[in-house]
N, C-alpha and C positions, 0 to 999 in steps of 0.2 A: 223049103221055107222054114219048117220047124227046126231043122238042123241049124239054120242061120240064126234063128231066134235064140236057140240054146247057146250058141257060141257067143252071141252078144251079151247074154246074161252072165256067162262065165267071165268074160273079159271085164264087164262092168263090176262084177263082184271082186275080182282081183285088183282092179284099179282102186276100188273103195278100200280094200285092205291095205294097199300100199299107201294111200293117202292118209291113213289113220296113224302112221308112224310118227315118233317125236321129231319135231322140227329142230334144226340146228340154230341155237341162239348164241350169238357172239359173246364171249366172256372177256370183259374189259376190266383191267385193274389200273389204279392210279398210284404213281410214285410221288411221295411227299418231298418237299424241298430239303428236309434234313436227312434224306435217305439216299443210299446208293442201291441200285437195283441190278439183279442178275436173273436172266431168263434161263432156267435150268431145264434141259430136255429130260423127259421121263421114259422115252422109248429106248430100247436096248440096241440102237444102231451104232455104227462106228462113230458118227459125228456126235451122238448124244453122250457117249462114254469117253469123250476126249479128255475131260477133266480128271478121269481116274488115272490114265496113263501119263498125262503131261504135267501133273502136279500143279504148281501155282499158276503156270501159264495157261492151263486149261480153265481155271477159275476166272482168270482175267479176260479170256475170250468170251465168257458168258455175260460180261457187263454190258448194259444198255444205257443209253443217254436220254431216251424219250420219257416224258412224264405220263403218257398213257400207253398201256401195253395191251395188245390183243393176244389172248392165250390160244395156242393151237389145239385143235380137237380132231378126233377121228371116230368113225362108226365102229361100234362093238356089237357083234351078233349075239343074240340071247336065245335063239331057237330057230325052228324051221319056218315059221310064218314070216311073211314079208314085214310085218309090224313088230317082230321080235328083235328089236335093236335099241341102242341108246348111243349117246355121245359121251366120250371120255376125253379128258385133257391129255395132251401129249407134252405139255410144258408146265412148269411151275415157276412162279415169280418169287424170288427170294430177295428180301431187302435187309440192309444193314443200317441201323440208326447211328448217325454220326454226331448226335447231340452231345455236348460236354457233360461229364459227370463229376460232381464235387463231393468229396467225403471229408467229414471232420472226425478224425481218429482221436477222440478226446475222452472216451469212457475208460475207467479203470478196468483192467483185465478181470477183476472180481465182479464188477457190475455190468460190464459190456456184454450184450447179448450175442454179438457176432462181430466178424471182422469189418463190418460196415461202419461200426462206430467205436471199435476197440483201439485204444492207444497201443503203441509199440512197447513191448515189454523186454527189457534188457537187464543185464547183471554186470556190476562193476567187478574190478579185480578182487575187491574185498568180499565178493559174493553177496552184495546187497542188491535186492531186486528193486528196479525202478521202472516206472511207466513214463513214456515220452509222448505227450499229446502232439498231434500234427494235423495239418490240413493239406489236401491234395486235389488238383483238378486234372482230369484226363479226358482226351477226346480222340476221335478218329478223323484224320485229315481226309479231305476229298481225294479220292483215287487210291486210298489204302483199304477199302472195303474187302477186296479180294484177299489181301493178306490176312485180315482178321478171320474171314471164313476158312481159310486154309489152315491157319495155325491154331485157331480156337474153336473149330467145329461148330460154328454158328452160335456161340454164346453171345448174350447181350453184353454191352460194354459195362454196365453196372455189376454184372456177375464177374467179369474179368477183373475189375478193380477190387472187388471184395475178396476175390480168390487169388489169382496169380500176382497181381500188383502188390496187394497187402502182404502176401507171403514173401515176395522179393525184398520189400523194405524191411520186414521183420528179420529176415535172415541177415541182411547186410548190417542193420543196426546192432544186432546181437554180436556179430563178429567184430565190428569196429569199436563199439563201446565196451566190449569185454576186455579190451586191452588197456582201458583207462581206469585210474583211481577215481574215487568219488569226488575228490577235490578238483579233479580235472574236467569233470562233466560240463559245468557251466561255461568254462572258457573254451572248450573244444566243440560244443554242440553245433555252432554255425559251420565250422570247417568240415565236420563229419557229415552234417546234413547236405552240404554241397557235393561232397564226394559220393554219397549214396544216390543223390539225384542224377549225377553224371553217369554212374554205373547203370541205373535203371533206364535212362534214356538210350544208352548204347544197347541194352538188351531188348527193350520193347519196340524201339523205332523200326527195326527191320521186320517186325511182326505186325506192323500197322497201328500200334498204340503210341500215341504222342502224349507225353507227360508235360503239360503246360506249366504247372507250378507245384512246388512243394515247400512247406515251411513248418518249423516247429511252432506250436501254439501254446505259449506259456513255458514255464520251467519244468523241472523234473518233479515227478510225484512218487513218493516212496510208498510201495505197496504194503509195507509194515506200518500200521497206524501209529505205533509208539515212536518210530523214527520220524514219521511225518509230523507228529506233534512237536517233537524237539526241534525239527527243522523250521517249523512255523514260528516257534518262540524265538529261535535264533534270528530269523529274518526280521521279526518285529524289533528285537533289540538292536540289530544292525541298522534298521531303518530309523529308529529313534536317535541313534548316535549320529547318523548322517544328517538328520534334520537339525540336531543341536550344532553340529559342525557348520552347517550352512548358515544358521542364525548367527553364530559367532563370527563367521566371515563377513556377514552383512553388517553387523555392529562395528567390526574393525574397519570396514570400508567407510561407514558413516563417520567414525572418529577421524579417519584420515582426511576426509573432506572438510570437517570442522577445523582441523589443524591447518590444512592448506589455506582455508579462508582467513584464519587468524594471522598466518604468516603474510598473506597478501595485504591485509589491513596494516600490519606492522610496517611492511616495506613502504606502503603508501604514506604512512605517517612520517617515517624517517625521510622519505623523499621530500615531503612538504616542508618539514623542519629544515632540512638542508637547503632547500630553495629560499626559505625566509632568511636564514643566516647568511647565505650568499648575497641576497639582496641588500641586507644591512651592511655587510662588509663592502660591497660595491659603493654604497652611498658614502661610507666613511672615507674610502679611498678618493672618491670624487671631491669630497669636502677638502681633504688634504691637498689635492692637486690645485684646487681653486685658491686656497690660502697661499700655497707656494707661489702661484702666478701673481697674486695680489702683492705679496711681499716683494717679489721681483720687480713689479711695476713701481712700487713705492720707492724702492732703492734707486731704480733707474731715473726717477723723477723727484729729486730732492726738494724742488721748489714746492712740492705738495706737502703742506703741514698738517699735523693732526695725528690722530691715533689710528693704528692699523685696524681696518674693519674686520669683523668676524663674518665670514661669508658662508652662507649655507645654500646649496644649489636648489633651484626651483624643482618642484616635483619629487623631492626626496622623501616627503612625508614627515619631515621634521619641523616644518614651519606651520603646521596645523592649518593649512589653507591660506595663510596670510600672503603667500606669494601670488595668490589669485586676485588680490585687491589692487585696483589701479591706484597708483600714487604719482605725484609730480616731483621729480628729482632735479636737483640743481647740478649743473656741470661741475666736474671735479675742480676744486680750488676757488670757486665763487662763493660769495657771502650774500645773505639776504640784505 
């Protein structure tokens, strides 16, 4: 009986020890909407090391689509006691932020603190240093997160833009603008910018980086203050000349409009005068026709005595309205 009691005490004690070990608590992590997630194995089994031997395809196999991820765990022994253990993770969740990043490369190389805001610095054929302000927007498209992890070793997008992307644009701008004279800069900036953007997209797109837009922001900036002062004064003078030319063109246009109106008024006056002259001539011809017919009637009727009448047609305007007054006329040849 005593032996049984001792056995029960020992078993109870051991069960107590086992029950005092740390409990397994599920480790859950959430993937945000602007992130791509990858579940990376931490154990050194063949499946967990697939990404090392398989390159980019191994990284792509680790991609997961769920928004909530349960992290795998295992027991790790810490000693000889039953309670000497804990739980360790066998997986790690890696996320890639796909949010767009915009940079204004507008600061002069002398004042810019980093490539995050520093303009591109180039040199013309004449060895004149010039800063070119620009703006750029870069993003990681959905599905390209594995490429970014593989080629850029887990760097954040903003670090990639400030490092590799800025460096690529700096190199291409130096190479292309270095072939141009200072006089060619303003006329060639757009075409050179388009060529640099195309080259950058060809280089970064296979690496998971999408350059959405790139544009120059303003004109050239001379890093030499003396040259910049002269350039500013020249620009002001050219601008004043352009304004004067525009004002002169406006005044010339206004004068042309006044001349056109005067010509139209003259043409209208001439037309009105010609119409009046034509009306008078028509009336005169009508009077002559009526007189001729009257003479003809007088000749053909010799029994009619008297003096040939002077006939003026009604409505000609030459009778001063007398043709509108009713009168009583006697038949031709009769006497009162």
